[in-house]
N, C-alpha and C positions, 0 to 999 in steps of 0.2 A: 504494500500500500504506500501511497505517497500523498503529501499535502502540497498545496500550491499557495505560496505566500509572497515570494520575492519576484518582482517584475523584471522581465528581461529587458536589457537596454541594448538591443542589437541595432547597429547602424549599418544598413546595407543598401543595395540598389545597383542596377547595372550602370556602367559607364555611360556618360551622356550620349555619346554617339550611338552605342548599341541600343540604348533604351529608345532613342528617337526612331531608329530603323525598325526595331522589332515591335514596338508598342506592346511589349509583353509585361511591363511593370506599370503599376498604377501611377508612379511618380519617379522622377529621376533620382531623387534622394530619399526614397522611402525606407521604412524599416520593415523587415519581414514579419515582425509581430504586429505592425500597424501600417498596412500598405497606404502610402501617401503621406505618412507622418514624417517629420524630420528629426532624425537623431534618437528615435526610440519613443516609447509611450509610457506615461505614468498610469497607475491604476485608474480605471474609469475613463481613459482616453481612447479606448477601442483596441487595446492590445489583444492579439489573437491568442496568445498564451503567456504564461508566467513561468519562471524558473522555480522548480519544486525545492522545498527544504525538508530535511529530516527523512530522506529516502532510505528505506531499508529493503534490500533485495538480495535473495540468496542466489546470486549469479557470479560466477568466476570472472566474467567480463566486467561487470559493474565493480567488483572488488578491485580488480586490477586498475581500472580507470580511476577509482577513488584514491588508491594508494599513489598513483602517478600525479594526481591533481589535475588531470586533463583527460579528455576523451578524444580518441583519434578516429576520424570517420573517413572512410574511402568514398570518393565521389568521382564524377567525370568533370572535365574542364572545358570541353569544346562543343557542348550541346546547348545552343541558345534556347532559353525558356525552360530548360530542365536542369542542366548542370553546367554552368559557364563561369570561367574566371577571366575577368577583364585583364588583358595583357598589360595595360598601363597602370591601373590602380590596384590590381590583384584582388579586387573585390569578387566574392562568390555570390552568384544569384541563380535563381531557377526553382522550379517546383520541387525537384528532388533535393536540392540543397536546403530548402526551407523545411521540407519534411524531416531531413536530418537534424536541423536546428531544433525543431519541435520535439523530436525524440530525445535529444540531448538535454533539453530544458526539463522534460518530464523526469529525467534521471538526476537532476540537480546541477547540471553544468550550464553556465552562461556562456556568452559569446567568447569571452576572453579565455575560457577553459576548453574551447574546441580547437582541435588541430585538424584541418581538412587536408587530406592526402589524395592527390590525383593518382588513380590506379587504372592502367589499361585493362580492357576486357579480359585479355588472356591471363592476367595475373590475379584476378579477383579471388578465386578459391584459395590460392596459396597464401595470399596476404591475410585472409581470415584464419586459415589453419595455423599459420605461423605467429599470429598475434600482432601482425604489422598494422592492422586496423582493428578497432573494437566492434564496428559494424560497417556495412557498406550499403549506400543508397545511390544507385546510378544506373537506371534503366536495366535492371538486373532480372532477367526472365527466370521464373521459377521452373526448373526442369527436374525430371527424375534423376538424371545423371549428376547434377549438382547437389541434389538433396541427399545423395549418398555420402558426401564428404563434408557438407555444411548444413546448417538449418536456415530456414526462411521464416520471417514474420510477414504477415500480409496474406494476400496481395493488397497493395495500396493503390494500384492503377492497372487498368487493362487496355491494351492497344492491339494493333495487328501489324504484321510485316507489310511494308509498302515499297514503292519504287520512286526514286527521284530522278528526273531527267532534265535536259536543257529545255527552256521555255518554248523553243521553236521546234521541238521534236514531236512529230506526228506519227511516228512508226511504232513506238512502244506504248502500249495501253495496258499491259499486264505481264506477268512472268512468262507466259507462253510466247511472247515476242522477243525473248532474249536469246534464241537459238544461235543467231549469227552476230551477237553483240558481246561486248566486254562489260561486265558488271563488277563494281567495287564494293567491298564491305570490310569489316574490321576483324582482325585476327581474334579468335576465341569467342566470337559472338554466335548466338543461335541463328540469326538470319543468314550468316555466312554458311553455316552447316546445311541449312535447309535449301538454299539456292543451289548448292553444289550437289546435294543428294537427290533433289526432286525435279530440277529443271535443267534444260540444255543451255549451252553457251559457255564462253570463257569467263572465269572468275579470277579477279586479282584481289589481294588483301593488303590492307595497310593497318598501321597502329591506331589511327584516329580517323573519324569521319570527316574532319576538316581537311585532311589530306585527300580523301576521296572527292570532296567537293571541288578542290582546286583542280584535280585531274579531270573531273567532269566538265568544268568550265573551259578547260584548255583543250577539250576534245580528245583526251587520251583514253577515256572510258566513256561508255554510252549510258550507263545508269548506275545508281547507287541503291543498294537495298539495306534497309534496317527497319526498325519500328516506325510507323507513320508519325507518332508523336515527336520523334527525333527529327524526321525529315521536314515536318511542318515548320519547325523553328528556322531551318535554313531557307525555306520558301518565304517566310515572313521577313527574313533579313534581306533577300535579294529576289523579290517577286518578278522582276523583269527578266531575270536570267534563269530561274529555276521553277519547276512545277512538279506536283505529284502526278503520277501516271496510274490510272486505274484505281481499283478498290483494294483494301487490305486482303491478304490471302493467308492469314494465320491468326491465332490468338496468342498474345504475349502477356503474361501475368507478372507484373513487376513486384518483386519482394525485397525485403530488407535482409541482407545476408548477415548471419551471425554464426558464432562458433557452434559446431555440432554438439547437441546435447544440452545446450544452455536453455532449458525449458523455462526457467524463471524470467529471463530476458525476453524470450519469445512471447510468453503470456502477457508480460507487461506492455510490450509494444502493440500486440493485438488488441488489448483492452483500450489503449490510448487511441488507436485508429477507430475502433468501434464506437467509442464514446465521443470522438472528436470530429463529428461530421461537419460542424460549422467551420472548423479550422480548415479541413480538407477542401470544402467548397470555396472558401475565400481564397485559398492558394490556387486552386484550379482556375477561378475566375480572373485572378491576377495574371497568371503566367501562360495558361494553355488555351483557354477559351478565345482570347483575341486572335490567336493564330489559326483558328478554325478547327481545333481539336474537340471532338464531341465525346464526352465520357460522363459516366456516373461513378460515384464511389462504390467499389466492390465490397462484398462481404468477405471478411478474413476467413482463412481455412480453420 
C-alpha cells in the first residue's frame, strides 16, 4: 500500500521546435503532472499525480532502488510523442516517458531521483535481467518469448504494426506490397521479426527508427515498419514528407518490463494503471490523440 502526500515538481516539455512541429504537448513549457503549467503544480492546481510517501513494498527492485536513492528507468529517445529526448536540452517527453514518471512517483521517487537510460530494443531483456534498469517503459510489446525471461505489468497501451512510406508513394498500401521493396525496422523488435517471417521482400535493420526515417527520406529504403503509434509521431513531425500506408496488421500490447518474479512490483503497477484512468486519459490526450492515434485504455492482465 502507499499514500500520496508530496506533490511532484516535475518540469518538462518538448523543445520549442519539436513541440511546434508535433503539437503533441499541451504547452511548450508544460509539466507532465500538469500539462500546460509552468514549472510544476502545487496541490489543487491540477497536478495529475503526486509523489507517494511512506511506500512499503516487498519487491527486490523497489528495495534496490530505495537503497540507491534513485530509480533507473529504461526508455526510448527517438520516438516523438512516446519517448523522445531533445538533443539540445536533453529534456525527456512523451506518453511512455510520463507513464514512467507516474510509476516512479507512485513508488516515492520524484523527478530528481529518476535516472532515465536510453536502451535499444535489442538490449531490453538483458538490461532488466542484469539490473541495469529497474523497469522499462518504451513501446515494449508483451510476447510469450519475452515473458519467459522477464515479467510485464500492463498492458498500458494497445496498437498495431503499420507501415511508413514517403508522402508521394502510391504503390505501397499494405504489407503485401513489399515483395519487391526494401523495408527498414529496428534490431530486436517484434515488427522486424514479423515482417521477415510472414511477408516477402528485402528487410534491413538499424539500431533506431530515426535512422530508418533518414534512409526512407533519402530513398535508400521504401518503407519502415513498426507500431503505428510510433510511426504517427514521425508523420506529425514531417507530414509533407511522410505518411502511413494502409491499416495496422497486428496487435501490439505495450507492457512495462520488470524483473522476472517481482510479483509485488507487478501488482503495484497494475493497480496504479487500473485505478488511474484519469491520468492515462490526460496523457493520451496530450501526446497521442493530436497525432491521430485512436486508442482506449486497456485492461491489465
